C-alpha positions in Angstrom: -1.7 -22.2 -5.5 -4.2 -21.3 -2.8 -5.9 -18.0 -1.8 -4.1 -17.7 1.5 -0.5 -17.4 0.4 1.8 -16.6 -2.4 4.2 -19.1 -0.8 6.7 -16.5 0.3 7.1 -14.9 3.7 8.5 -11.3 3.9 11.9 -11.0 5.5 13.0 -8.6 8.2 16.3 -6.9 7.4 18.3 -5.1 10.0 19.7 -1.7 9.0 23.1 -0.7 10.0 22.7 3.1 10.2 25.1 5.5 11.8 22.1 7.9 12.3 20.1 5.2 14.2 23.1 4.2 16.3 23.7 7.8 17.3 20.0 8.1 18.3 20.3 4.8 20.3 17.6 3.2 18.2 17.5 -0.3 16.5 16.3 -0.1 12.9 14.9 -2.9 10.7 12.9 -3.1 7.5 10.1 -5.5 6.7 10.7 -6.3 3.0 7.2 -6.8 1.6 8.7 -5.8 -1.7 10.5 -9.1 -2.0 7.5 -11.4 -1.5 6.6 -11.9 -5.2 7.9 -10.2 -8.4 4.5 -8.8 -9.3 2.0 -9.2 -6.5 3.9 -7.9 -3.5 3.8 -5.2 -0.8 0.7 -4.2 1.0 -1.3 -4.6 -2.2 -1.1 -8.4 -1.9 -2.5 -8.2 1.7 -5.3 -5.9 0.6 -6.3 -8.3 -2.3 -6.0 -11.6 -0.4 -9.5 -11.7 1.2 -11.1 -10.0 -1.8 -9.9 -13.0 -3.9 -11.2 -15.3 -1.2 -14.6 -13.6 -1.3 -14.8 -13.9 -5.1 -14.0 -17.6 -4.9 -16.7 -18.2 -2.2 -19.3 -16.3 -4.2 -18.3 -18.2 -7.4 -17.5 -15.0 -9.2 -14.9 -15.3 -12.0 -14.3 -11.6 -12.7 -12.7 -8.8 -10.6 -13.4 -5.1 -11.4 -11.4 -2.4 -9.8 -10.2 1.3 -10.2 -7.0 3.2 -10.5 -4.9 5.9 -12.1 -2.5 5.3 -15.0 0.4 4.4 -12.7 -1.5 2.5 -10.0 0.3 -0.2 -8.0 -3.2 -1.6 -7.3 -4.1 -2.0 -10.9 -0.7 -3.6 -11.6 -1.1 -6.1 -8.6 -4.8 -6.9 -9.3 -4.0 -7.8 -13.0 -1.2 -10.0 -11.9 -3.1 -11.7 -9.0 -6.1 -12.3 -11.3 -3.8 -14.0 -13.8 -2.2 -16.1 -11.1 -5.4 -17.2 -9.5 -7.5 -17.6 -12.6 -9.8 -14.6 -12.5 -10.8 -12.3 -15.4 -9.9 -8.7 -14.5 -11.3 -5.3 -15.6 -9.7 -2.0 -14.7 -11.5 1.3 -14.8 -8.8 3.9 -15.4 -9.0 7.6 -14.5 -8.3 9.8 -17.6 -7.9 9.3 -21.3 -6.1 6.5 -23.0 -2.6 7.5 -24.0 -0.7 5.3 -26.5 1.7 3.7 -26.3 0.6 2.5 -22.9 2.9 3.3 -20.0 4.7 0.3 -18.3 2.0 -0.1 -15.6 -0.9 -0.4 -18.0 1.1 -2.3 -20.5 1.8 -4.9 -17.9 -1.8 -5.0 -16.8 -2.9 -5.7 -20.4 -0.2 -8.4 -20.7 -1.7 -10.1 -17.6 -5.1 -10.1 -19.3 -6.8 -7.1 -17.8 -9.4 -5.4 -19.9 -9.0 -1.6 -19.5 -11.7 1.1 -20.0 -11.2 4.8 -19.4 -13.4 7.4 -17.8 -13.1 11.1 -17.3 -12.3 12.5 -13.8 -15.9 13.5 -13.1 -17.2 10.0 -13.8 -14.3 8.5 -11.9 -15.3 10.4 -8.8 -18.6 8.5 -8.8 -16.8 5.1 -8.5 -18.1 4.4 -4.9 -21.7 5.4 -5.7 -24.3 2.6 -5.8 -25.6 4.1 -9.2 -22.2 3.6 -10.9 -21.7 0.2 -9.3 -25.1 -0.9 -10.6 -24.2 0.4 -14.0 -20.9 -1.6 -14.0 -22.7 -4.8 -12.9 -25.2 -4.3 -15.8 -22.4 -3.6 -18.3 -20.0 -6.4 -17.2 -22.3 -9.0 -15.6 -21.8 -10.3 -12.1 -18.3 -9.1 -10.9 -16.6 -8.6 -7.6 -16.1 -4.8 -7.4 -12.9 -4.1 -5.4 -12.5 -0.4 -4.3 -9.5 1.6 -5.5 -6.4 0.5 -3.7 -8.2 -2.5 -2.2 -9.6 -0.3 0.5 -12.4 -2.2 2.2 -12.8 -4.4 5.2 -11.3 -7.3 3.3 -8.3 -5.1 2.8 -8.1 -4.2 6.4 -8.3 -7.9 7.4 -5.5 -8.8 5.1 -3.3 -6.0 6.4 -3.7 -7.4 9.9 -1.4 -10.2 8.8 1.5 -7.9 7.8 3.1 -7.6 11.3 2.9 -10.6 13.5 5.8 -10.0 16.0 6.2 -8.2 19.3 9.9 -7.8 18.8 9.4 -4.1 17.8 8.2 -1.1 19.8 7.3 1.1 16.9 6.1 0.3 13.4 6.3 3.0 10.7 4.7 3.0 7.3 3.7 5.3 4.5 -0.1 6.0 4.1 -2.3 6.6 1.1 -5.8 5.7 2.2 -5.1 4.5 5.8 -6.4 1.0 5.1 -3.0 -0.6 5.7 -2.3 1.4 8.8 -5.7 0.4 10.2 -5.0 -3.3 9.7 -1.6 -2.9 11.4 -3.0 -1.0 14.4 -5.5 -3.8 14.9 -2.8 -6.4 14.8 -0.3 -4.8 17.2 -0.2 -5.5 20.9 -1.2 -2.6 23.1 2.4 -2.1 24.2 3.4 -1.3 20.6 2.6 1.8 18.5 2.2 2.6 14.8 3.2 5.8 13.0 1.7 6.6 9.6 3.4 9.0 7.2 0.8 10.3 4.8 2.1 10.8 1.3 -0.7 13.4 0.4 -0.7 17.0 1.3 -2.7 17.9 4.5 -2.7 14.3 5.6 -4.5 15.0 8.8 -7.8 14.2 7.0 -6.7 10.6 7.2 -7.2 10.5 11.0 -11.0 10.3 11.0 -10.8 7.9 8.1 -8.6 5.5 10.1 -10.9 5.9 13.1 -13.8 4.8 10.8 -11.8 1.8 9.5 -11.1 0.7 13.1 -14.7 1.2 14.3 -16.2 -0.5 11.3 -13.9 -3.4 11.4 -14.5 -4.1 15.1 -18.2 -3.9 14.5 -18.1 -6.2 11.5 -17.6 -9.5 13.3 -14.4 -10.3 11.3 -11.5 -11.8 13.2 -9.6 -9.6 15.6 -6.3 -10.2 17.3 -7.0 -8.1 20.4 -9.8 -5.9 21.5 -7.3 -3.3 22.9 -6.2 -1.0 20.1 -2.5 -0.1 20.0 -1.7 3.6 20.0 -1.0 5.3 16.7 -0.3 8.7 15.2 0.2 10.5 11.9 3.2 12.5 10.9 2.2 14.7 8.0 5.4 16.7 7.3 7.1 14.5 4.7 4.7 14.5 1.7 7.3 16.4 -0.5 4.5 18.5 -2.1 1.8 16.0 -2.4 0.8 12.6 -3.9 3.3 11.4 -6.5 5.3 14.6 -6.0 9.1 14.3 -5.5 11.9 16.8 -5.2 15.7 16.5 -5.7 16.3 16.0 -2.0 14.1 12.9 -1.9 15.6 11.5 -5.1 19.1 12.0 -3.8 18.1 10.4 -0.4 16.6 7.4 -2.2 19.6 6.8 -4.4 22.0 7.1 -1.4 19.9 4.8 0.8 19.8 2.2 -1.9 23.5 2.3 -2.4 24.2 2.1 1.3 21.8 -0.6 2.3 20.9 -2.4 -1.0 17.2 -1.6 -0.5 15.4 0.1 -3.4 12.7 2.6 -2.4 9.7 3.7 -4.3 9.4 7.5 -4.6 5.6 7.7 -4.1 5.4 6.0 -0.7 8.3 4.3 1.0 11.0 6.8 0.2 9.0 9.6 1.9 8.5 7.5 5.1 12.2 6.4 5.2 13.3 10.0 4.7 10.9 11.1 7.5 12.2 8.5 9.9 15.8 9.4 9.3 15.0 13.1 9.8 13.2 12.3 13.0 16.1 10.2 14.3 18.4 13.2 13.8 15.9 15.2 15.9 15.8 12.7 18.8 12.1 12.0 18.2 12.3 8.3 19.1 13.2 7.3 22.7 16.6 5.7 23.1 16.3 1.9 23.1 13.3 2.0 20.8 13.1 -0.9 18.3 11.8 0.4 15.1 10.3 -1.6 12.2 9.9 0.2 8.9 7.5 -1.4 6.4 8.5 -1.5 2.8 5.1 -1.5 1.1 6.4 -2.4 -2.4 5.3 -0.3 -5.3 8.7 -0.3 -7.1 7.0 -0.8 -10.5 5.9 2.9 -10.2 9.5 4.1 -10.3 9.8 3.3 -14.0 6.9 5.7 -14.9 8.2 8.3 -12.4 11.7 8.2 -13.9 10.3 8.5 -17.4 8.3 11.6 -16.3 11.4 13.1 -14.7 13.3 12.4 -17.9 15.8 10.1 -16.3 17.9 7.9 -18.5 
């Protein structure tokens, strides 16, 4: 297996939706969740060039950061195991036994976990803590939380490689994936990000920084002209990892109707937002819409446990 592919290409699935038909809009979903059972979604694209960098630098260990239910921790542990890297995860908060399904899986994949308090975790991007980690664990490739670096942006440029769609919609956490997609689109296309955090407007300057830094980095670009983009911040449902009955009901109904499972933290919020905007006539008639399913379904197990679902 090489560092350029998991051997599976994502499929584009048309959605037969009465709401979309009424709005005069074509709806399709890019199923990144189906690429690989464990390393899928945007997480794979964010990891890809980080793995390549580790290989080029002859580093055998990856160290990264995340919360107890992190999709990124889950995917890094699996990718490390698949491609022959040792993995270390710095986890925010105290160890809780038995381990939840996310961390249990990470350990099964060979990841070594260590826990730090929230104050220490906030220092994860400082040179002081990174030097301390290198001293403690030896020469490791430190991958930021969520795979959010220029390698991550570069990988995310490979998510959408078609001009068949006018508008591309996706959920946003850090803005890294959205930045990569903006850089890959043709100037006639546009991208819409749906932040899953409260007050998501703060992401706009972050995304501008990603775009500026990437274009200045000398890394490959598809087109110097940047596609138009915007953020719609009204569908966070109370904040990161927060859900309400309306969202849960929508997710279940959507899955039953279209046979597409949604994750509650990211994709469900974006799908809910798009459907609501279609009802409002937000998208021009004739618009061809591509919704990106960014994976993360493993997180539903922990979420349902917290909600006491059976």
